C-alpha positions as CSV (number, residue, x, y, z in Angstrom):
1,M,-8.1,58.3,44.6
2,K,-11.9,59.3,45.4
3,Y,-11.0,61.2,48.7
4,K,-14.8,61.8,49.5
5,N,-15.1,58.0,50.0
6,I,-11.9,57.2,51.9
7,I,-12.5,55.7,55.4
8,I,-11.3,57.8,58.6
9,S,-9.9,56.3,61.3
10,L,-13.0,57.0,63.7
11,A,-14.7,54.6,61.3
12,L,-12.1,51.9,62.2
13,I,-12.6,52.5,65.8
14,F,-16.3,52.2,65.8
15,A,-16.6,48.5,64.7
16,F,-14.8,49.1,61.4
17,G,-17.9,50.7,60.1
18,C,-17.7,52.8,57.2
19,Y,-18.3,56.6,57.4
20,S,-17.8,58.5,54.0
21,C,-16.2,61.7,54.1
22,D,-19.4,63.3,53.1
23,N,-20.8,62.2,56.6
24,W,-17.8,63.2,58.2
25,L,-17.8,67.0,56.9
26,D,-21.8,67.0,58.0
27,V,-20.4,65.9,61.4
28,K,-22.9,66.6,64.2
29,P,-21.8,67.8,67.6
30,D,-22.6,64.6,69.5
31,D,-20.4,62.8,66.8
32,K,-17.5,65.4,67.4
33,V,-17.9,64.4,71.3
34,S,-17.6,61.0,70.3
35,E,-14.3,61.6,68.6
36,E,-12.9,63.3,71.6
37,E,-14.2,60.5,73.9
38,V,-12.4,57.9,71.9
39,F,-9.1,59.7,72.1
40,S,-9.5,60.8,75.7
41,S,-7.8,57.5,76.8
42,I,-4.5,55.4,76.2
43,E,-7.0,52.5,75.5
44,G,-8.8,54.4,72.7
45,F,-5.4,55.4,71.1
46,R,-4.5,51.7,71.1
47,N,-7.7,50.7,69.6
48,A,-7.3,52.9,66.7
49,L,-3.7,51.7,66.1
50,N,-4.8,48.0,66.5
51,A,-7.2,48.8,63.6
52,I,-4.7,49.8,61.4
53,Y,-2.8,46.3,62.1
54,I,-6.1,44.4,61.6
55,E,-7.3,46.4,58.2
56,M,-3.6,45.4,56.9
57,N,-4.8,42.0,56.6
58,A,-7.7,42.8,54.0
59,A,-7.7,41.1,50.7
60,D,-6.8,44.3,48.8
61,L,-3.6,44.6,51.0
62,Y,-1.4,41.9,52.6
63,G,-4.1,39.2,53.1
64,K,-3.7,38.6,49.4
65,S,-2.7,41.3,46.8
66,L,0.7,42.5,48.6
67,G,1.2,39.1,50.0
68,S,1.1,35.8,48.4
69,E,-1.4,36.4,45.4
70,L,-1.2,39.6,43.1
71,V,2.3,40.5,43.2
72,E,3.7,37.3,43.6
73,V,2.0,36.4,40.3
74,M,3.9,39.5,38.8
75,G,7.0,37.8,40.1
76,Q,6.3,34.8,37.8
77,R,5.9,32.6,41.0
78,Y,2.9,30.2,40.0
79,N,1.7,28.1,37.2
80,V,-1.3,30.2,36.5
81,N,-4.2,28.6,34.7
82,T,-5.0,30.2,31.5
83,E,-8.6,29.8,32.2
84,W,-8.2,32.2,35.3
85,T,-8.3,35.3,32.9
86,E,-7.7,37.8,35.7
87,M,-4.4,36.3,37.2
88,T,-3.2,35.4,33.3
89,S,-3.5,39.2,32.5
90,V,-1.8,40.0,35.9
91,M,1.1,37.5,34.9
92,E,1.5,38.9,31.3
93,F,1.3,42.4,32.9
94,R,-1.9,43.5,30.9
95,Y,-2.6,46.4,33.0
96,K,-5.4,47.8,31.0
97,S,-7.6,44.6,31.5
98,S,-10.7,45.6,33.3
99,S,-10.4,43.0,36.1
100,V,-6.8,44.2,36.6
101,I,-7.7,47.6,36.6
102,R,-10.1,46.8,39.5
103,R,-7.4,44.9,41.5
104,F,-4.9,47.7,41.5
105,E,-7.6,50.1,42.3
106,G,-8.3,48.2,45.2
107,V,-4.8,48.3,46.4
108,W,-4.5,52.2,46.1
109,T,-7.7,52.9,47.6
110,S,-7.2,50.7,50.8
111,A,-3.6,51.5,51.4
112,Y,-4.2,55.2,50.9
113,A,-7.5,54.9,53.3
114,L,-5.3,53.3,56.0
115,I,-2.7,56.1,55.5
116,S,-5.6,58.5,56.0
117,N,-6.6,56.6,59.3
118,I,-3.0,57.0,60.7
119,N,-2.8,60.4,59.9
120,H,-5.8,61.0,61.9
121,I,-4.2,59.1,64.8
122,L,-1.0,61.0,64.6
123,K,-3.2,64.5,64.7
124,N,-4.7,63.4,67.8
125,C,-1.4,62.5,69.3
126,E,-0.5,66.0,69.3
127,E,-3.8,67.3,70.1
128,R,-4.4,65.1,73.1
129,R,-0.7,64.3,74.0
130,E,-1.5,64.8,77.8
131,V,-3.4,61.5,77.7
132,L,-0.2,59.7,76.3
133,V,1.7,59.6,79.6
134,G,4.9,57.6,80.0
135,D,6.0,56.1,77.0
136,N,2.9,55.9,75.1
137,Y,3.4,59.0,73.1
138,N,6.7,57.6,71.7
139,L,5.3,54.0,71.0
140,I,2.0,55.1,69.5
141,K,3.2,57.7,67.4
142,G,6.6,55.7,66.5
143,E,4.4,52.7,65.4
144,A,2.0,55.0,63.5
145,L,4.7,56.7,61.6
146,A,6.3,53.4,60.8
147,L,3.2,51.9,59.2
148,R,2.7,55.2,57.4
149,A,6.1,54.7,55.9
150,Y,5.5,50.9,55.3
151,L,2.3,51.6,53.3
152,H,3.6,54.7,51.2
153,F,6.8,52.5,50.4
154,D,4.8,49.7,49.0
155,L,2.8,52.0,47.0
156,F,5.9,53.4,45.6
157,R,7.3,50.2,44.7
158,L,4.1,49.3,42.7
159,F,3.1,52.4,41.2
160,G,6.4,54.3,41.3
161,P,9.0,54.6,38.7
162,V,12.0,52.1,38.0
163,Y,13.9,54.2,40.4
164,S,17.4,53.1,39.7
165,S,16.9,54.3,35.9
166,D,14.9,57.5,36.8
167,T,15.0,59.1,40.3
168,T,13.2,62.2,39.1
169,A,10.0,60.9,37.5
170,V,6.9,62.2,38.9
171,S,5.3,59.4,40.7
172,L,2.8,59.3,43.7
173,P,1.4,61.6,46.2
174,F,2.7,61.6,49.8
175,Y,0.2,62.3,52.8
176,P,2.0,63.4,55.9
177,E,-1.2,64.7,57.4
178,F,-5.0,64.2,57.2
179,S,-6.5,65.7,54.1
180,F,-9.6,65.7,51.9
181,T,-7.8,66.8,48.8
182,A,-5.4,65.2,46.7
183,N,-1.7,66.2,47.1
184,E,0.4,66.7,44.3
185,L,2.5,63.7,42.6
186,L,6.0,64.1,43.8
187,P,9.3,63.1,42.1
188,G,10.4,59.7,43.3
189,H,13.6,61.0,45.1
190,E,11.3,63.6,47.1
191,F,8.9,60.8,47.8
192,L,11.6,58.4,49.1
193,Q,12.9,61.2,51.3
194,L,9.7,61.7,53.0
195,V,9.5,57.9,53.8
196,I,13.0,57.7,55.0
197,A,12.0,60.9,57.1
198,D,9.2,59.0,58.7
199,L,11.3,55.9,59.6
200,E,14.1,58.3,61.1
201,T,11.5,59.9,63.2
202,A,9.9,56.7,64.4
203,G,13.3,55.1,65.1
204,K,14.0,57.9,67.4
205,L,10.8,58.0,69.1
206,L,10.9,53.7,69.5
207,E,14.5,54.1,71.3
208,V,12.1,53.5,74.5
209,D,10.8,50.2,72.9
210,P,10.8,47.4,75.3
211,I,12.1,45.2,72.6
212,I,15.6,46.8,72.9
213,Q,16.0,45.7,76.5
214,K,13.7,42.9,77.1
215,G,13.3,41.1,73.4
216,P,10.3,40.7,71.2
217,S,8.2,38.7,73.9
218,W,8.7,39.6,77.3
219,S,5.5,40.2,79.4
220,E,3.4,37.2,81.0
221,D,0.5,39.4,81.0
222,M,-1.6,38.3,77.8
223,Y,-3.3,41.9,78.0
224,D,-0.2,43.7,77.9
225,Q,-0.2,45.7,74.7
226,N,3.7,45.3,74.4
227,R,3.7,41.7,75.3
228,N,4.5,40.6,71.6
229,R,6.6,43.3,69.9
230,V,7.1,41.1,66.7
231,S,3.3,41.9,66.3
232,R,4.2,45.6,65.9
233,M,6.1,47.8,64.0
234,N,9.0,47.6,66.6
235,Y,12.2,49.3,66.8
236,Y,14.1,46.7,64.9
237,A,11.2,46.5,62.3
238,V,12.0,50.1,61.5
239,Q,15.5,49.5,61.1
240,L,14.9,46.7,58.9
241,L,12.3,48.8,56.8
242,R,14.7,51.4,56.6
243,A,17.4,49.3,55.5
244,R,14.9,48.1,52.6
245,V,14.1,51.7,51.7
246,E,17.6,53.1,51.8
247,L,18.8,50.4,49.4
248,Y,15.9,50.9,46.9
249,A,16.9,54.7,47.1
250,G,20.6,53.5,46.2
251,H,21.8,54.6,49.6
252,K,24.0,51.5,50.3
253,K,25.9,53.1,53.2
254,Q,22.8,53.9,55.1
255,A,21.0,50.8,54.3
256,L,24.0,48.7,55.8
257,A,24.1,50.7,58.9
258,A,20.4,50.1,59.5
259,A,20.7,46.3,58.6
260,V,23.6,46.0,61.0
261,K,21.4,47.1,63.8
262,V,19.1,44.2,63.2
263,I,22.0,41.7,62.8
264,G,23.6,42.9,65.7
265,V,20.6,41.4,68.0
266,Q,19.7,38.6,65.6
267,E,21.3,35.7,67.7
268,D,19.3,36.8,71.0
269,Y,16.1,38.2,69.5
270,F,15.5,36.7,66.2
271,P,17.3,33.3,66.1
272,F,17.6,31.1,63.2
273,T,14.7,28.6,63.2
274,P,16.3,25.1,63.5
275,A,15.6,22.5,60.7
276,S,13.7,20.4,63.5
277,D,11.3,22.8,63.8
278,V,10.5,23.4,60.3
279,S,10.4,19.7,59.2
280,A,7.3,18.7,57.1
281,G,7.4,15.3,59.1
282,T,6.2,16.7,62.1
283,D,2.6,17.7,63.3
284,N,3.4,21.3,63.5
285,P,6.1,22.4,61.3
286,D,7.1,25.9,61.7
287,R,6.9,26.8,57.9
288,L,7.1,30.5,58.6
289,F,10.7,30.2,60.5
290,S,8.6,32.2,63.0
291,S,11.5,33.0,65.2
292,E,13.2,35.0,62.5
293,L,10.3,37.2,62.1
294,V,11.0,40.8,62.8
295,F,7.3,41.9,62.0
296,A,4.3,39.8,61.4
297,L,0.6,40.5,61.2
298,E,-1.6,38.6,63.3
299,N,-4.4,37.0,61.1
300,P,-6.6,34.5,62.8
301,Q,-8.4,33.8,59.2
302,R,-4.8,33.1,57.6
303,A,-6.2,29.7,56.6
304,T,-8.4,31.1,54.3
305,I,-5.5,32.4,52.2
306,Y,-4.2,29.1,51.8
307,N,-7.8,27.5,51.2
308,S,-8.6,30.2,48.5
309,L,-5.4,29.9,46.5
310,F,-3.4,27.0,47.1
311,N,-5.4,24.1,48.4
312,P,-6.3,21.6,45.7
313,E,-9.2,20.3,47.9
314,N,-10.9,23.3,48.2
315,V,-9.9,25.7,45.1
316,K,-11.2,25.1,41.5
317,L,-8.6,23.9,39.2
318,E,-8.8,27.2,37.0
319,N,-8.1,29.1,40.5
320,L,-5.6,27.0,41.9
321,L,-1.9,28.6,42.2
322,L,0.5,25.8,41.9
323,V,4.4,25.9,41.4
324,R,5.8,23.6,38.4
325,Q,8.2,20.8,39.8
326,N,10.8,21.8,37.0
327,K,10.7,25.3,38.2
328,L,11.3,24.1,41.9
329,D,14.2,21.8,40.6
330,A,16.0,24.8,39.1
331,L,15.4,27.0,42.2
332,F,16.1,24.4,44.9
333,T,19.1,22.7,43.4
334,E,20.1,20.7,46.6
335,D,17.9,18.2,48.8
336,R,19.4,19.7,52.0
337,D,17.5,22.9,51.5
338,Y,14.7,22.4,54.2
339,R,12.8,25.4,52.9
340,Y,11.8,23.2,49.9
341,K,10.7,20.2,52.2
342,A,8.8,22.3,54.5
343,W,6.8,24.5,51.8
344,F,6.4,22.0,49.0
345,P,5.5,18.6,50.6
346,Q,2.7,17.7,48.2
347,E,2.8,16.7,44.4
348,K,-0.1,17.7,42.2
349,T,-0.3,16.8,38.5
350,V,-2.4,19.1,36.4
351,G,-2.9,18.7,32.6
352,G,0.2,16.2,32.5
353,V,2.3,18.8,34.3
354,A,4.1,17.8,37.5
355,C,3.7,20.6,40.1
356,R,3.5,21.2,43.9
357,V,1.3,22.6,46.4
358,F,2.6,25.6,48.2
359,H,2.1,24.9,52.1
360,K,3.7,28.0,53.9
361,L,0.3,29.4,55.1
362,A,-1.5,26.1,55.6
363,D,-2.7,25.3,59.2
364,V,-0.6,23.1,61.4
365,A,-2.4,20.3,63.3
366,N,-2.3,22.5,66.6
367,V,-4.0,25.5,65.3
368,D,-3.7,27.3,68.7
369,L,0.0,27.8,68.0
370,K,0.9,31.4,67.8
371,F,3.0,31.1,64.4
372,N,-0.3,29.5,63.0
373,I,-2.0,33.2,62.7
374,L,1.2,35.1,61.7
375,L,1.6,36.8,58.1
376,P,5.3,37.5,57.5
377,M,6.2,41.1,56.8
378,L,9.8,41.5,57.7
379,R,12.1,38.6,58.4
380,V,15.8,39.0,59.8
381,S,17.3,37.0,56.7
382,E,16.5,40.2,54.7
383,A,18.9,42.2,57.0
384,Y,21.7,39.8,56.0
385,Y,21.0,40.3,52.4
386,I,21.0,43.7,52.3
387,A,24.2,43.9,54.3
388,A,25.7,41.3,51.7
389,E,24.8,43.7,48.8
390,C,25.8,46.9,50.4
391,E,29.1,45.7,52.0
392,E,31.9,47.3,49.9
393,N,34.1,44.2,50.5
394,P,32.5,41.4,48.6
395,A,34.3,38.7,50.9
396,E,32.5,40.3,53.9
397,G,29.4,40.3,51.8
398,L,29.8,36.6,51.3
399,K,30.1,36.0,55.0
400,Y,26.5,37.8,55.5
401,L,25.1,35.7,52.8
402,N,26.3,32.6,54.2
403,S,25.1,33.2,57.6
404,V,21.6,32.4,56.1
405,L,22.6,29.6,53.9
406,N,24.3,27.7,56.6
407,N,21.0,27.9,58.5
408,R,19.0,26.6,55.4
409,G,21.0,23.4,55.2
410,L,23.2,24.6,52.5
411,E,27.0,25.1,52.4
412,S,28.8,28.4,51.9
413,E,29.1,30.0,48.6
414,K,32.6,31.0,47.6
415,K,32.7,33.1,44.5
416,E,32.8,36.8,45.2
417,E,32.1,37.8,41.7
418,L,28.7,36.0,41.8
419,L,27.4,37.4,44.8
420,Q,24.6,39.3,43.4
421,D,23.5,36.1,41.3
422,Y,23.5,34.4,44.7
423,L,21.4,37.1,46.4
424,T,19.1,37.0,43.4
425,L,18.6,33.1,43.8
426,E,18.1,33.7,47.7
427,Y,15.5,36.5,47.1
428,R,13.6,33.9,44.7
429,R,13.8,31.1,47.4
430,E,13.5,32.8,50.9
431,F,10.7,35.2,50.2
432,F,8.2,32.6,48.4
433,G,4.8,33.7,48.8
434,E,5.6,37.1,50.6
435,G,5.4,39.7,48.1
436,Q,8.9,40.8,47.6
437,L,10.6,39.1,44.3
438,F,8.8,41.3,41.7
439,F,9.9,44.5,43.8
440,Y,13.5,43.0,43.9
441,Y,13.5,42.6,40.1
442,K,12.4,46.2,39.9
443,R,14.7,47.7,42.1
444,L,17.6,46.2,40.0
445,N,15.7,46.7,36.7
446,E,16.2,43.1,35.6
447,E,15.7,43.2,31.7
448,R,14.8,39.5,32.0
449,I,13.4,37.3,34.7
450,P,12.5,33.6,34.8
451,D,9.0,32.8,33.8
452,A,6.6,30.5,35.7
453,V,4.5,28.5,33.1
454,S,7.1,27.0,30.4
455,D,8.7,23.5,30.2
456,W,11.8,25.2,29.9
457,E,13.9,27.8,31.6
458,N,12.4,30.6,29.6
459,E,12.5,34.3,30.5
460,V,10.0,37.0,30.4
461,R,11.5,40.4,28.9
462,M,10.9,43.2,31.4
463,T,10.8,46.8,30.7
464,K,9.2,50.0,32.3
465,T,5.8,49.1,30.7
466,E,6.0,45.9,32.8
467,Y,7.6,47.3,35.8
468,V,5.4,50.4,36.4
469,V,1.6,49.9,37.3
470,P,-0.1,52.8,36.0
471,L,-2.1,55.2,38.4
472,P,-5.8,54.2,38.9
473,E,-8.1,55.6,36.3
474,S,-10.1,57.0,39.3
475,E,-7.3,58.9,40.5
476,I,-6.5,60.5,37.3
477,K,-10.1,61.5,36.7
478,Y,-10.2,62.8,40.2
479,R,-7.0,64.9,39.6
480,D,-8.2,66.1,36.1
481,M,-11.5,67.4,37.7
482,T,-9.6,69.1,40.7
483,N,-7.5,70.9,38.1
484,Q,-10.6,71.9,36.1
485,D,-12.3,73.4,39.3
486,K,-9.0,75.3,40.2
487,A,-8.8,76.8,36.8
488,Q,-12.5,78.1,37.1
C-alpha cells in the first residue's frame, strides 16, 4: 500500500477532499486547530463516521467491485462477453493481467484508506471522549470498530489464504490504529482473531443501540442520527457479521450463537418480505426484500450501477453483464421461487444465446421509496443459513434452512444428508449480485464450481491459484523498499 497517498479521515470530513499524507505530515498550526474543531462536537464525529458509510459506496468497494461486479464475475455469475477483456480475465482468474491488477489495487487501496480513516475517528473518540456525551461514545466507537472489522474481513476473504486448508499462511496486515508505516503481514488465524476482537468489543459497546429496544426504524425525526439503524452497523449487524467471520474461521459453535441472536428478533425486526411486495407485476417491486436487510448502505446513485452493468438500453453489448437462461433454469428449478420472477423479468438474446437481464438494482417507478437507494450488505437469511450449517443436529439445521425456503415460495427440503448441497444452492440464489458467492466457494475450498458461459453444466476447476488474489504489486514494492531502509 502506498501509505504516503492514503486518505485520512480529516480529508473526508472536509468535503471529501484529498489530503495526501505528505501534506498531513507538514500540517500547519491552523490545520491542526481545524482538526480539533471538527472533533469538538458530536456533529463533527457523526459527519466523520457518515463519510465512511458514503465512501463504502465507491466503485472500488461495494458500489461495484465488492458488490455486483468484480467478485460476482469471480463467482461465475454472468455471461461475460469475450470482447470485454478485463472481465474475461477476471472470470478466468488471470490475475497478472494489467487491467485486473489495477482493479484489485483499487480495492486494496480504497479499503485500507477507509480503515485508516476509521482509526483516525477511533483515536479522537479516546482523545476527546468528553465530547461524546450520553450513548454517543458507545454508538460511534461501536459502529467504527464494526466497520473496521467489515473492511478488514473482506480484504482477508479476497487476498487471504484458503483458510480451511491453511490457517497459518502469512496473509495481510491488520491496522488497529492510525499509522503511516506498513504493519507486518499476519498469519491468517491471527488476522481473524483481531477481526473477531473488534466485533466482540463493538457488540458490547452497541448494547445501548436503540435497535435492541425499539427496532430498526423508530424515530419520526428525519434528522435523528439513529432514525434508521439498518443504514448503520447496528447491534444485530455486528452479530450477523460475527457469525459470518466465526464460520469462516471454523468456529461453528460461536457462529451459531451469534446467528441465533439475529434469528431471535427476525420476526419482529427483520420480517420476511411477502411475495406480494416483490412481485415483478407491480410498479414498485421490492426486489431487495428490504424488510430483511440487517445492514444496507444508502446510495442515491444506485441506479448508475444497474445502468452501467446490466441495462441493455444503456450498456454497450461487450460490457453488458447478462445471465444465461440455461444457467438460471438449473438454479431456479421451480417457478414458485419469486426471487427469479422479481430479479429476471426481462429476456435478452445475444449472439443466439438466450439470456436474462438482472433487475435487482434497477429503479422502481417511485424512485423516492427508501429501498430504491439501498445496497444490501447483510441480510437476515444469512443468519438462517449459518445456523443451518453450524447446528450439530442436521434435522434442526434443515428447519433453519426451510424457514427461508418457505418464504421464497418453495417447499421444505427433507434429506438431512443433502443439507450442505441445499445451502450451496441457496447461496447461489439468495445473494445474486451481492458479492458473497465466490467467498462461499473459497471458504469451503470447493474444487469445482459451475461456470457461467457454457451451453452445458460445465465446471471450473478451482485451486489456491484461483482463490487467492495476489497482493498488489505496489504493496510488495513498498514492503521491499521499507525492508531495505531498515537494513541500512
